[in-house]
Residue frames as qw, qx, qy, qz and C-alpha x, y, z in Angstrom:
[[0.016, -0.651, 0.290, 0.701, -2.53, -44.29, 30.57],
 [0.183, -0.012, 0.850, 0.494, -2.90, -46.80, 27.73],
 [0.172, 0.633, 0.753, -0.048, -6.67, -46.43, 27.83],
 [0.039, 0.835, 0.121, -0.536, -6.40, -42.63, 27.69],
 [0.114, -0.465, 0.591, 0.650, -3.94, -42.78, 24.79],
 [0.202, 0.230, 0.898, 0.315, -6.14, -45.25, 22.93],
 [0.144, 0.770, 0.581, -0.220, -9.22, -43.07, 23.40],
 [0.035, -0.760, 0.145, 0.633, -7.26, -40.02, 22.27],
 [0.143, -0.223, 0.764, 0.588, -6.10, -41.81, 19.11],
 [0.199, 0.478, 0.850, 0.097, -9.66, -42.98, 18.48],
 [0.100, 0.840, 0.320, -0.425, -10.93, -39.41, 18.74],
 [0.072, -0.599, 0.443, 0.663, -8.21, -38.19, 16.39],
 [0.201, 0.056, 0.886, 0.414, -9.14, -40.92, 13.94],
 [0.188, 0.677, 0.702, -0.116, -12.80, -39.90, 14.08],
 [0.061, 0.866, 0.042, -0.494, -11.76, -36.36, 13.28],
 [0.772, 0.610, 0.073, 0.163, -9.68, -37.57, 10.35],
 [0.008, -0.900, 0.420, -0.118, -6.38, -36.58, 11.97],
 [0.937, 0.066, -0.258, 0.227, -3.27, -38.74, 11.89],
 [0.567, -0.758, 0.145, 0.286, -0.50, -38.38, 14.45],
 [0.394, 0.849, -0.347, -0.060, 2.52, -36.80, 12.77],
 [0.268, -0.608, 0.745, -0.049, 4.92, -39.08, 14.64],
 [0.727, 0.058, 0.678, -0.095, 3.27, -42.24, 13.33],
 [0.254, 0.523, -0.552, -0.598, 4.44, -43.31, 9.89],
 [0.145, -0.002, 0.984, 0.102, 3.12, -46.88, 9.86],
 [0.485, -0.099, -0.425, -0.758, -0.01, -47.69, 7.92],
 [0.623, -0.112, 0.553, -0.541, -2.95, -49.38, 9.66],
 [0.194, 0.154, -0.914, -0.320, -3.28, -53.03, 8.60],
 [0.733, -0.100, -0.011, -0.672, -6.73, -54.53, 8.26],
 [0.769, -0.194, 0.576, -0.198, -7.68, -58.10, 9.16],
 [0.879, 0.448, 0.165, -0.003, -7.27, -59.15, 5.52],
 [0.721, -0.216, 0.240, 0.613, -3.71, -57.84, 5.49],
 [0.379, 0.688, 0.291, 0.546, -4.44, -54.86, 3.26],
 [0.346, -0.176, -0.235, 0.891, -2.90, -51.53, 4.14],
 [0.017, 0.834, 0.544, 0.086, -5.58, -48.94, 4.90],
 [0.343, -0.090, -0.021, 0.935, -4.55, -45.35, 4.16],
 [0.154, 0.742, 0.470, -0.452, -6.90, -42.46, 4.69],
 [0.491, 0.549, 0.419, 0.532, -7.60, -40.64, 1.45],
 [0.033, 0.785, 0.055, 0.617, -7.84, -37.28, 3.19],
 [0.629, -0.328, -0.473, 0.522, -5.89, -36.32, 6.29],
 [0.129, -0.954, -0.120, -0.243, -6.45, -33.16, 8.33],
 [0.637, 0.161, -0.341, 0.673, -3.44, -31.35, 9.68],
 [0.018, -0.263, 0.267, -0.927, -5.14, -28.59, 11.66],
 [0.137, -0.464, -0.827, 0.286, -7.82, -28.34, 14.33],
 [0.143, -0.514, -0.237, -0.812, -10.80, -26.03, 14.20],
 [0.347, -0.354, 0.403, -0.769, -12.99, -24.93, 17.12],
 [0.887, -0.110, -0.093, -0.439, -15.27, -27.98, 16.87],
 [0.803, 0.209, -0.518, 0.209, -12.27, -30.34, 16.87],
 [0.147, 0.401, -0.576, 0.697, -10.82, -28.63, 19.92],
 [0.597, -0.286, 0.272, -0.698, -14.05, -29.00, 21.89],
 [0.939, 0.029, -0.268, -0.213, -14.31, -32.68, 20.90],
 [0.631, 0.296, -0.577, 0.427, -10.75, -33.35, 22.05],
 [0.121, -0.393, 0.492, -0.767, -11.29, -31.47, 25.30],
 [0.791, -0.204, 0.073, -0.572, -14.49, -33.43, 26.03],
 [0.915, 0.126, -0.382, 0.017, -12.76, -36.73, 25.27],
 [0.378, 0.400, -0.588, 0.593, -9.83, -35.76, 27.45],
 [0.404, -0.358, 0.396, -0.743, -12.18, -35.03, 30.35],
 [0.907, -0.077, -0.100, -0.402, -14.06, -38.32, 29.87],
 [0.924, 0.141, -0.313, 0.169, -10.90, -40.42, 29.83],
 [0.078, 0.704, -0.501, 0.498, -8.84, -38.67, 32.48],
 [0.496, -0.039, -0.795, 0.348, -7.56, -40.61, 35.47],
 [0.464, -0.745, -0.334, -0.343, -10.14, -40.07, 38.26],
 [0.733, -0.540, -0.173, 0.376, -7.32, -40.32, 40.82],
 [0.404, -0.361, 0.172, 0.823, -5.33, -37.66, 39.00],
 [0.380, 0.788, 0.484, 0.026, -7.78, -35.40, 37.16],
 [0.460, 0.511, 0.135, 0.714, -6.73, -32.56, 34.92],
 [0.282, -0.364, -0.321, 0.828, -5.66, -29.45, 36.76],
 [0.208, 0.842, 0.478, -0.143, -8.30, -26.71, 36.39],
 [0.110, -0.808, 0.217, 0.537, -5.60, -24.13, 35.77],
 [0.305, -0.210, 0.760, 0.535, -4.18, -26.21, 32.93],
 [0.300, 0.531, 0.774, 0.166, -7.61, -26.68, 31.34],
 [0.089, 0.915, 0.248, -0.306, -8.41, -22.97, 31.54],
 [0.217, -0.641, 0.448, 0.584, -5.00, -22.16, 30.04],
 [0.343, 0.091, 0.821, 0.447, -5.66, -24.51, 27.10],
 [0.220, 0.744, 0.631, 0.027, -9.07, -22.97, 26.46],
 [0.055, -0.896, -0.012, 0.441, -7.69, -19.43, 26.72],
 [0.305, -0.410, 0.614, 0.601, -4.87, -20.27, 24.30],
 [0.307, 0.342, 0.806, 0.373, -7.26, -21.72, 21.73],
 [0.104, 0.867, 0.456, -0.170, -9.63, -18.78, 22.15],
 [0.168, -0.770, 0.223, 0.573, -6.73, -16.38, 21.57],
 [0.297, -0.149, 0.745, 0.578, -5.63, -18.18, 18.41],
 [0.232, 0.582, 0.759, 0.178, -9.21, -18.31, 17.11],
 [0.001, 0.899, 0.250, -0.360, -9.62, -14.61, 17.84],
 [0.215, -0.584, 0.446, 0.643, -6.43, -13.73, 15.98],
 [0.309, 0.159, 0.821, 0.452, -7.57, -15.80, 13.02],
 [0.156, 0.782, 0.604, 0.007, -10.89, -13.94, 12.87],
 [0.119, -0.858, 0.018, 0.499, -9.12, -10.60, 13.26],
 [0.312, -0.304, 0.631, 0.642, -6.79, -11.46, 10.37],
 [0.265, 0.471, 0.777, 0.323, -9.80, -12.24, 8.18],
 [0.022, 0.899, 0.384, -0.211, -11.38, -8.92, 9.12],
 [0.221, -0.732, 0.270, 0.585, -8.19, -6.95, 8.45],
 [0.354, -0.008, 0.743, 0.569, -7.73, -8.70, 5.12],
 [0.197, 0.697, 0.672, 0.157, -11.25, -7.67, 4.15],
 [0.095, -0.915, -0.127, 0.370, -10.62, -4.08, 5.22],
 [0.332, -0.490, 0.497, 0.635, -7.34, -3.97, 3.27],
 [0.341, 0.294, 0.770, 0.452, -9.09, -5.26, 0.16],
 [0.100, 0.862, 0.498, -0.006, -11.79, -2.59, 0.42],
 [0.215, -0.837, 0.115, 0.490, -9.19, 0.13, 1.00],
 [0.399, -0.203, 0.645, 0.619, -7.23, -1.09, -2.01],
 [0.270, 0.568, 0.707, 0.323, -10.35, -0.90, -4.17],
 [0.050, -0.935, -0.279, 0.210, -11.08, 2.60, -2.89],
 [0.338, -0.640, 0.343, 0.599, -7.51, 3.76, -3.60],
 [0.368, 0.097, 0.724, 0.576, -7.68, 2.39, -7.15],
 [0.148, 0.768, 0.608, 0.138, -11.04, 4.08, -7.69],
 [0.175, -0.897, -0.056, 0.401, -9.69, 7.39, -6.41],
 [0.378, -0.396, 0.526, 0.651, -6.67, 7.12, -8.72],
 [0.331, 0.380, 0.744, 0.438, -8.88, 6.37, -11.74],
 [0.063, 0.882, 0.438, -0.159, -10.85, 9.55, -11.06],
 [0.240, -0.705, 0.225, 0.628, -7.76, 11.60, -12.01],
 [0.466, 0.131, 0.675, 0.557, -7.70, 10.33, -15.61],
 [0.204, 0.698, 0.507, 0.463, -8.49, 13.19, -18.00],
 [0.277, -0.945, -0.155, 0.082, -7.81, 15.84, -15.37],
 [0.461, 0.641, -0.296, 0.538, -4.88, 18.24, -15.10],
 [0.733, -0.609, -0.238, 0.186, -2.92, 17.98, -11.86],
 [0.063, 0.884, -0.363, 0.289, -0.36, 20.12, -10.10],
 [0.937, -0.314, 0.035, 0.149, 2.58, 17.98, -9.04],
 [0.379, -0.729, 0.416, 0.389, 6.34, 18.15, -8.64],
 [0.777, 0.346, 0.402, 0.339, 8.15, 18.24, -11.98],
 [0.239, -0.573, 0.229, 0.750, 10.30, 20.35, -14.26],
 [0.120, 0.077, 0.717, 0.683, 8.78, 19.61, -17.68],
 [0.310, 0.536, 0.496, -0.609, 5.70, 21.58, -18.72],
 [0.276, 0.364, 0.683, 0.571, 3.53, 21.91, -21.82],
 [0.097, -0.008, 0.002, -0.995, 1.81, 25.15, -22.84],
 [0.394, 0.423, 0.639, -0.507, -1.91, 25.69, -22.34],
 [0.450, 0.533, 0.647, 0.308, -4.23, 25.73, -25.34],
 [0.090, 0.976, 0.198, 0.013, -4.33, 29.52, -24.97],
 [0.523, 0.622, -0.290, 0.506, -0.53, 29.74, -24.79],
 [0.128, -0.635, 0.501, -0.574, 1.84, 30.17, -21.89],
 [0.682, -0.184, -0.704, 0.074, 1.76, 28.06, -18.77],
 [0.478, -0.722, 0.171, -0.470, 1.13, 28.16, -15.04],
 [0.728, 0.051, -0.616, 0.297, 3.10, 26.56, -12.25],
 [0.531, -0.818, 0.024, -0.219, 4.21, 26.98, -8.68],
 [0.435, 0.468, -0.623, 0.452, 7.27, 26.94, -6.47],
 [0.768, -0.583, -0.263, -0.040, 7.45, 25.24, -3.07],
 [0.215, 0.676, -0.465, 0.530, 9.83, 26.87, -0.60],
 [0.692, -0.275, -0.610, 0.271, 11.09, 25.13, 2.53],
 [0.361, -0.515, -0.317, 0.710, 11.88, 28.53, 4.08],
 [0.202, 0.929, 0.187, -0.247, 11.18, 32.18, 3.41],
 [0.668, 0.137, 0.286, 0.674, 13.29, 33.65, 0.60],
 [0.060, -0.692, -0.046, 0.718, 14.34, 37.22, -0.12],
 [0.330, 0.542, -0.430, -0.642, 14.59, 36.52, -3.85],
 [0.660, 0.151, 0.736, -0.014, 12.91, 33.90, -6.04],
 [0.333, 0.539, -0.405, -0.659, 13.30, 33.56, -9.80],
 [0.793, 0.216, 0.564, -0.083, 11.91, 31.11, -12.35],
 [0.043, 0.520, -0.600, -0.606, 13.73, 30.32, -15.58],
 [0.808, 0.375, 0.380, -0.249, 11.97, 28.85, -18.61],
 [0.102, -0.496, 0.701, 0.502, 14.02, 27.12, -21.30],
 [0.767, 0.336, -0.221, -0.501, 13.10, 25.39, -24.56],
 [0.995, -0.012, 0.088, -0.038, 13.72, 21.75, -25.56],
 [0.739, 0.479, -0.220, 0.420, 17.26, 22.67, -26.70],
 [0.633, -0.394, -0.313, 0.589, 18.17, 24.33, -23.42],
 [0.227, 0.364, 0.102, 0.897, 17.91, 27.89, -24.74],
 [0.070, -0.404, -0.578, 0.706, 16.61, 30.39, -22.19],
 [0.049, 0.606, 0.609, 0.509, 13.28, 31.89, -23.19],
 [0.264, -0.750, -0.086, -0.601, 12.30, 33.94, -20.16],
 [0.404, -0.063, -0.689, 0.598, 13.20, 34.60, -16.55],
 [0.379, -0.729, -0.370, -0.434, 10.45, 35.56, -14.12],
 [0.203, 0.252, -0.556, 0.765, 11.34, 37.57, -11.01],
 [0.507, -0.578, -0.609, -0.192, 9.00, 36.68, -8.13],
 [0.120, -0.711, 0.273, -0.637, 10.81, 38.77, -5.52],
 [0.099, -0.264, 0.801, -0.528, 10.62, 37.92, -1.81],
 [0.698, -0.202, -0.499, -0.472, 8.32, 35.03, -0.88],
 [0.588, -0.465, 0.478, -0.458, 7.18, 33.35, 2.31],
 [0.160, -0.192, 0.968, -0.008, 7.71, 29.69, 3.15],
 [0.593, 0.368, 0.611, -0.375, 5.21, 27.51, 1.30],
 [0.520, 0.363, 0.662, 0.399, 3.76, 27.52, -2.20],
 [0.086, 0.629, -0.054, -0.771, 4.02, 30.45, -4.59],
 [0.667, 0.526, 0.522, 0.075, 2.26, 30.42, -7.95],
 [0.114, -0.499, 0.363, 0.779, 3.62, 31.89, -11.17],
 [0.660, 0.607, 0.430, -0.106, 2.30, 32.42, -14.69],
 [0.309, -0.309, 0.512, 0.740, 4.17, 32.74, -17.98],
 [0.503, 0.601, 0.153, -0.602, 2.42, 34.46, -20.87],
 [0.832, 0.315, 0.424, 0.167, 4.19, 32.36, -23.50],
 [0.421, 0.890, -0.091, 0.154, 6.50, 35.14, -24.71],
 [0.792, 0.024, -0.189, 0.580, 10.30, 35.20, -24.68],
 [0.401, -0.564, -0.175, 0.701, 12.43, 38.01, -23.27],
 [0.145, -0.063, 0.374, 0.914, 12.11, 39.89, -26.59],
 [0.453, 0.307, 0.265, -0.794, 8.32, 39.78, -26.54],
 [0.452, 0.214, -0.683, -0.533, 7.96, 37.13, -29.22],
 [0.846, -0.137, 0.199, -0.475, 5.30, 34.46, -28.78],
 [0.000, 0.392, -0.918, -0.053, 6.79, 31.01, -28.25],
 [0.855, 0.028, -0.094, -0.510, 4.88, 27.98, -29.46],
 [0.711, 0.246, -0.657, 0.044, 5.40, 24.26, -29.12],
 [0.599, -0.576, 0.440, -0.341, 7.05, 22.76, -26.10],
 [0.594, -0.700, -0.379, 0.117, 7.79, 21.04, -23.89],
 [0.099, 0.812, -0.275, 0.505, 9.49, 23.62, -21.71],
 [0.678, -0.143, -0.567, 0.445, 11.79, 23.13, -18.75],
 [0.316, -0.859, -0.055, -0.399, 11.12, 25.03, -15.53],
 [0.654, -0.034, -0.483, 0.581, 13.87, 25.73, -12.99],
 [0.321, -0.901, -0.161, -0.245, 13.77, 27.85, -9.86],
 [0.536, 0.184, -0.433, 0.701, 16.35, 29.62, -7.74],
 [0.440, -0.830, -0.225, -0.259, 15.52, 30.88, -4.26],
 [0.522, 0.225, -0.452, 0.687, 17.91, 32.65, -1.92],
 [0.473, -0.839, -0.257, -0.077, 17.74, 34.03, 1.58],
 [0.366, -0.848, 0.318, 0.212, 20.61, 36.38, 2.25],
 [0.173, 0.644, -0.707, -0.237, 23.74, 34.55, 1.17],
 [0.377, -0.086, 0.918, -0.094, 22.13, 31.08, 1.39],
 [0.362, -0.008, -0.686, -0.631, 20.18, 29.03, -1.13],
 [0.587, -0.018, 0.489, -0.645, 16.68, 28.12, -0.03],
 [0.216, 0.044, 0.958, 0.184, 15.53, 24.60, -0.93],
 [0.518, 0.364, 0.070, -0.771, 12.78, 24.79, -3.52],
 [0.405, 0.154, 0.880, 0.197, 10.75, 22.51, -5.80],
 [0.278, 0.167, -0.348, -0.879, 9.05, 23.34, -9.07],
 [0.447, 0.330, 0.781, -0.284, 5.44, 22.28, -9.52],
 [0.137, 0.145, -0.553, -0.809, 3.87, 21.98, -12.96],
 [0.688, 0.278, 0.346, -0.574, 0.37, 21.49, -14.29],
 [0.153, 0.294, -0.843, -0.424, 0.12, 18.42, -16.49],
 [0.782, -0.014, -0.157, -0.603, -2.65, 16.09, -17.74],
 [0.505, -0.229, 0.818, -0.154, -3.14, 12.56, -16.38],
 [0.497, 0.304, -0.579, -0.571, -3.36, 10.18, -19.34],
 [0.795, -0.099, -0.567, -0.192, -3.77, 6.86, -17.52],
 [0.550, -0.605, 0.452, -0.358, -3.36, 4.93, -14.26],
 [0.541, 0.271, -0.795, 0.023, -1.23, 1.85, -13.66],
 [0.764, -0.439, 0.175, -0.438, -2.57, -0.72, -11.19],
 [0.287, 0.444, -0.842, 0.106, 0.29, -3.04, -10.11],
 [0.724, -0.251, -0.632, -0.121, -0.51, -6.41, -8.56],
 [0.617, -0.522, -0.399, 0.433, 1.14, -5.19, -5.38],
 [0.321, -0.172, -0.055, 0.930, 1.61, -1.66, -4.13],
 [0.209, 0.663, 0.351, -0.627, -0.27, 1.59, -4.69],
 [0.582, 0.659, 0.419, 0.225, -1.59, 2.73, -8.09],
 [0.368, -0.363, 0.185, 0.836, 0.42, 5.28, -10.07],
 [0.413, 0.823, 0.232, -0.314, -0.77, 8.15, -12.23],
 [0.628, 0.166, 0.393, 0.651, 0.79, 8.45, -15.69],
 [0.030, 0.893, 0.168, -0.418, 1.32, 12.21, -15.97],
 [0.665, 0.660, 0.131, 0.323, 2.41, 13.72, -19.30],
 [0.296, 0.790, -0.266, 0.466, 5.95, 15.10, -19.12],
 [0.413, -0.661, 0.475, -0.409, 6.39, 13.97, -15.52],
 [0.373, 0.209, -0.904, 0.023, 6.02, 10.18, -15.52],
 [0.556, -0.407, -0.724, -0.005, 4.68, 8.03, -12.71],
 [0.122, -0.421, 0.307, -0.845, 3.17, 10.02, -9.85],
 [0.189, -0.290, -0.876, 0.337, 1.75, 8.75, -6.58],
 [0.171, -0.725, -0.520, -0.418, -1.79, 10.13, -6.08],
 [0.512, -0.733, -0.300, 0.334, -0.70, 11.44, -2.67],
 [0.466, -0.245, 0.151, 0.837, 1.84, 13.70, -4.43],
 [0.116, 0.597, 0.501, 0.615, -0.87, 15.60, -6.29],
 [0.133, -0.161, -0.364, 0.908, -1.19, 19.12, -4.84],
 [0.423, 0.439, 0.251, -0.752, -4.26, 20.13, -6.80],
 [0.290, 0.181, 0.850, 0.401, -6.41, 19.00, -9.74],
 [0.366, 0.414, 0.063, -0.831, -8.78, 20.60, -12.23]]
């Protein structure tokens, strides 16, 4: 057993690996302490094959290594090596996907998107467009538009609507027929079905002014009047 252990240590030394349990330095004939300048702490595929070959050469001929044990060792190393390669591949895929996501987000800059929000700015021609998302069918849907001070400008009656998205358009005039300029405006919706309130969300059209690219996580669109928006929350873009 001493011969096998010595050969094993010699092989480790040739590979530049020091046994973790050994803390004593090797002393040379001149009495100087020899310390390796660079010590490996892990084994690669080449190291494993070298150790396996050395183990086979120095095994006790009267008690050779069990074939099952040898196959198990090789299978274990192969599995670990395979996982390592798979991790490298997945890391590469994730990097490419991250680059693609960032590129897709950047393509929204300068465009106008339809996304969930309650603050809207008028179009260059006046008025504004938007939409309402309904979780269920409603017998009555109304949209209220208020100014920056909370004063009601106009209420739009959309009547009965099916489940899903319903568009609306405001001509930019108040309930008295006067043209309203400026902005921003606040959009609220009320949907009912019988004596129950139907869950609804207001969608507004707003320009994307920039994109934030955090060191970790998905990119965010900077949408005027809305704030940070995940690209996946964009319903439409023009």
